[in-house]
C-alpha positions in Angstrom: -12.8 42.2 74.5 -16.5 43.3 74.2 -17.5 46.8 74.9 -19.3 47.7 78.1 -22.5 48.4 76.3 -22.2 45.1 74.5 -21.9 43.2 77.8 -24.7 44.9 79.6 -26.9 44.1 76.7 -26.0 40.5 76.8 -25.8 41.4 73.1 -28.4 39.1 71.9 -29.3 38.0 68.7 -31.0 37.3 65.3 -33.7 39.0 63.5 -34.7 35.8 61.8 -38.2 34.5 61.5 -39.0 31.9 64.2 -37.5 28.6 63.4 -35.3 29.9 60.5 -31.6 29.3 60.4 -28.8 31.4 59.2 -25.1 32.0 59.6 -24.8 35.0 61.9 -22.7 38.0 61.0 -19.2 37.8 62.5 -19.6 34.1 63.3 -18.2 32.7 60.1 -14.7 32.4 61.5 -16.1 30.1 64.2 -18.2 28.1 61.9 -21.2 28.8 64.3 -24.8 29.2 63.2 -27.8 30.9 64.8 -31.4 29.9 65.3 -34.2 32.0 66.8 -37.6 30.9 67.9 -40.3 31.6 70.5 -40.1 29.7 73.8 -43.9 29.3 74.4 -46.2 27.1 72.2 -48.7 29.9 72.0 -49.4 33.2 73.8 -47.3 33.4 77.0 -49.1 32.9 80.3 -51.3 35.7 81.7 -51.6 38.1 78.7 -52.5 41.7 79.5 -56.0 43.0 78.8 -54.5 45.0 75.9 -52.2 43.2 73.5 -48.5 44.1 73.7 -47.2 45.8 70.6 -43.7 44.5 70.3 -41.2 47.3 69.8 -37.5 47.9 69.5 -35.5 51.1 69.5 -32.0 52.2 68.6 -29.7 52.4 71.6 -27.7 55.2 70.2 -28.0 57.4 67.1 -24.6 56.3 65.7 -24.9 52.7 66.7 -24.9 49.8 64.2 -28.1 48.3 62.8 -28.1 45.7 65.5 -27.5 48.1 68.4 -31.1 48.0 69.6 -33.2 47.3 72.7 -36.8 46.1 73.3 -39.0 48.2 75.6 -42.0 46.0 74.8 -41.8 42.2 74.3 -44.8 40.2 73.2 -43.1 37.0 72.2 -40.2 35.8 74.3 -37.5 34.3 72.2 -34.4 32.2 72.4 -31.5 32.8 70.1 -29.1 29.9 69.8 -25.5 30.4 68.9 -24.3 26.9 68.0 -20.6 26.2 67.9 -19.0 24.3 65.1 -17.5 21.8 67.7 -19.9 21.6 70.6 -18.7 20.1 73.8 -22.1 19.3 75.1 -22.1 22.3 77.6 -24.7 25.1 77.2 -25.4 28.4 78.8 -28.6 30.5 79.1 -27.7 34.2 78.8 -30.0 36.8 80.5 -29.2 40.3 79.2 -29.8 43.6 81.0 -31.8 46.7 80.6 -32.9 47.7 84.1 -36.2 45.8 83.5 -37.2 48.9 81.4 -36.1 47.2 78.3 -34.2 44.2 77.1 -31.0 45.3 75.4 -30.5 42.7 72.7 -29.4 42.7 69.1 -30.3 40.5 66.1 -27.2 38.9 64.7 -25.6 36.9 67.6 -24.0 38.7 70.5 -20.3 38.8 71.3 -20.7 37.1 74.7 -22.5 34.2 73.0 -19.8 34.1 70.4 -17.1 33.9 73.1 -18.9 30.9 74.7 -19.4 29.3 71.3 -15.7 29.7 70.5 -15.1 27.5 73.5 -17.6 24.9 72.3 -20.4 26.0 74.6 -23.8 26.3 73.0 -25.2 29.7 74.0 -28.9 30.5 74.3 -29.7 34.2 74.6 -33.1 35.1 76.2 -35.4 37.9 75.1 -37.8 38.0 78.1 -41.0 39.9 78.9 -41.1 43.0 81.0 -43.5 43.7 84.0 -44.6 47.1 82.8 -46.5 45.6 79.9 -49.1 44.4 82.3 -48.6 40.6 82.3 -50.7 38.9 85.0 -47.5 37.5 86.7 -46.1 41.0 87.1 -42.6 40.8 88.5 -42.6 37.1 87.9 -43.1 37.4 84.1 -39.3 37.4 83.4 -38.9 34.4 85.7 -41.6 32.5 83.9 -39.6 33.1 80.7 -36.3 32.1 82.3 -37.8 28.9 83.7 -39.4 28.0 80.4 -36.2 28.7 78.5 -34.2 26.3 80.7 -36.9 23.6 80.2 -36.9 24.2 76.4 -33.1 23.8 76.3 -33.4 20.5 78.2 -36.2 19.3 76.1 -34.0 19.7 73.0 -30.8 18.4 74.6 -29.3 15.5 72.6 -31.8 15.8 69.8 -32.3 19.4 68.6 -28.9 20.5 70.0 -25.7 18.8 70.9 -26.2 19.6 74.6 -26.0 17.5 77.8 -29.1 18.2 79.8 -27.2 18.2 83.1 -24.5 20.7 81.8 -26.6 23.8 81.3 -25.5 27.0 83.2 -27.1 30.5 83.4 -25.2 33.8 83.0 -26.8 37.1 83.7 -25.6 40.7 83.2 -26.9 43.7 85.2 -30.7 43.4 85.6 -30.2 40.0 83.8 -28.0 39.1 86.8 -31.0 39.5 89.0 -33.1 37.3 86.7 -30.3 34.7 86.6 -30.0 34.7 90.4 -33.8 34.3 90.8 -33.8 31.5 88.3 -31.0 29.8 90.2 -32.8 30.2 93.6 -36.4 29.9 92.4 -36.1 27.2 89.7 -38.5 25.0 91.5 -41.1 27.7 92.3 -44.3 27.2 90.3 -44.8 30.4 88.4 -47.1 29.2 85.6 -49.4 26.4 84.7 -47.6 23.7 82.6 -48.1 24.2 78.9 -46.8 20.9 77.6 -44.5 18.0 78.4 -41.5 20.4 78.4 -42.8 22.0 81.6 -42.3 18.7 83.4 -38.5 19.1 83.1 -36.4 20.8 85.8 -35.3 24.4 85.4 -32.3 24.4 87.7 -29.0 25.5 86.1 -25.7 23.6 86.8 -23.9 26.9 87.9 -24.8 30.5 87.8 -22.6 33.4 86.6 -23.8 36.8 87.9 -21.9 39.7 86.3 -22.3 43.3 87.7 -25.7 42.1 88.8 -28.7 43.9 90.2 -29.5 41.8 93.3 -31.4 43.6 96.0 -34.7 45.5 96.0 -34.0 46.8 99.6 -32.6 50.3 100.1 -29.1 49.1 100.9 -27.5 49.0 97.5 -30.6 49.2 95.4 -30.6 50.1 91.7 -33.6 52.4 91.8 -34.6 51.9 88.1 -34.7 48.2 88.3 -36.8 48.2 91.5 -39.2 50.8 90.0 -39.6 48.8 86.8 -39.8 45.4 88.4 -42.1 46.2 91.2 -44.2 49.0 89.7 -46.8 50.3 92.2 -45.3 48.0 94.9 -41.8 49.5 94.7 -42.1 51.1 98.1 -43.7 48.1 99.8 -41.2 46.4 102.1 -42.8 43.0 101.7 -42.4 43.2 97.9 -38.9 44.5 98.2 -38.0 41.5 100.3 -39.8 39.0 98.1 -37.9 40.1 95.0 -34.5 40.6 96.6 -32.4 37.8 95.1 -30.1 37.4 98.1 -32.8 36.4 100.5 -34.1 33.0 101.3 -31.6 31.0 99.3 -32.5 27.3 99.2 -30.2 24.3 99.7 -30.7 23.6 96.0 -29.0 26.9 94.9 -26.3 26.0 92.4 -22.7 27.1 92.7 -22.5 30.8 91.9 -19.8 33.1 90.5 -20.3 36.8 91.2 -18.2 39.5 89.5 -18.4 43.3 89.4 -16.2 46.4 89.2 -15.4 48.6 92.2 -16.0 51.8 90.1 -19.5 50.8 88.7 -21.5 54.1 88.6 -24.8 52.4 87.7 -25.4 49.3 89.8 -23.6 49.6 93.2 -21.1 46.8 93.8 -22.8 46.4 97.1 -25.3 44.1 95.2 -22.5 41.7 94.5 -21.3 41.8 98.1 -24.8 41.1 99.4 -25.2 38.1 97.1 -21.8 36.6 98.0 -22.5 37.0 101.8 -25.9 35.4 101.3 -24.4 32.5 99.3 -21.7 31.9 102.0 -24.4 32.0 104.8 -26.4 29.4 102.9 -23.3 27.3 102.5 -23.5 27.5 98.7 -20.2 27.2 96.8 -19.4 30.7 95.6 -16.7 32.9 94.2 -16.5 36.8 94.2 -14.4 38.9 91.9 -14.3 42.7 92.4 -12.2 44.2 89.7 -10.7 47.7 90.2 -12.0 49.4 87.1 -14.5 48.8 84.3 -17.6 50.7 85.2 -20.8 49.0 84.4 -19.4 46.3 82.2 -16.3 44.0 82.0 -13.1 45.0 83.7 -10.9 47.3 81.6 -7.7 46.1 80.1 -4.5 46.3 82.1 -2.3 49.3 81.6 -0.2 47.4 79.1 -3.3 46.6 77.0 -3.6 43.0 78.2 -7.3 42.0 78.6 -8.6 40.8 81.9 -9.8 37.2 81.2 -13.1 37.5 83.1 -14.8 34.8 81.1 -12.0 32.3 81.5 -11.9 33.0 85.2 -15.6 32.1 85.3 -15.1 29.0 83.3 -12.1 27.9 85.3 -14.0 28.2 88.6 -17.0 26.5 87.1 -15.0 23.5 86.1 -14.2 22.9 89.8 -18.0 22.5 90.1 -18.7 20.3 87.1 -19.4 22.8 84.4 -18.8 23.1 81.5 -17.2 19.6 82.0 
């Protein structure tokens, strides 16, 4: 079972040079391999007036070498954890960090490994942050998520053993907000097409939202995420509504699985309730799991030490809706 910190990070991946390939630490038992590469063909859309100096920091003094986070991202990346026996299903993983940073590692995350162990090709996203001054502001992360889905589809069946219609999204904490916005705003034009890849759809087959940030309104808000995402507009009711992921869900919203813990001290579980209520009101297939304990992370083990199979619950529900197939 991953640690809470591992899950909130989304625990992403690989300090390899773009395009290089290596066996990731801890993946040898699965026969999985890892690739890492930039998602944009050149500079991402709407660069700031001053170039972003990419930076990573240690997440804790005693953490491992890969226990890092990125407060500044200049080049959005995908890290691909490829299973030894791919089933054709894939998932785009959006990690958390409260939009203040992206909490990702370099050697293949444990969540990605768990997907890969089940034959699902996992793509971990290192996305840009609004505070770096990108022209798109709060939509810069969404630009990266849309582009990432299109890049995955562009390589499906050629670069990777992936079926282009069997690609899900899974988001954790603030990454849950990004995943929810990708699911509901996949058709929104957020950037000018860069190449043929951008003619492909960005809609995921299903969405998994885990202890997610959802709302930017006062009821249930995670204040740090709102402050970091909206910046000088954080107190503006129109901006709060525009970036609340539970509002204005379209008919095209994919089936969505929402999970949280009732004792989460970081992101109020009210976020998950709001999202589930909105999904039901929009007549979107949805499941809600509120576990008793686990804080801001996966549910804790049962008293006898038995793990709560949160990932298998997500996969079992998703199979009812055609993914992973």
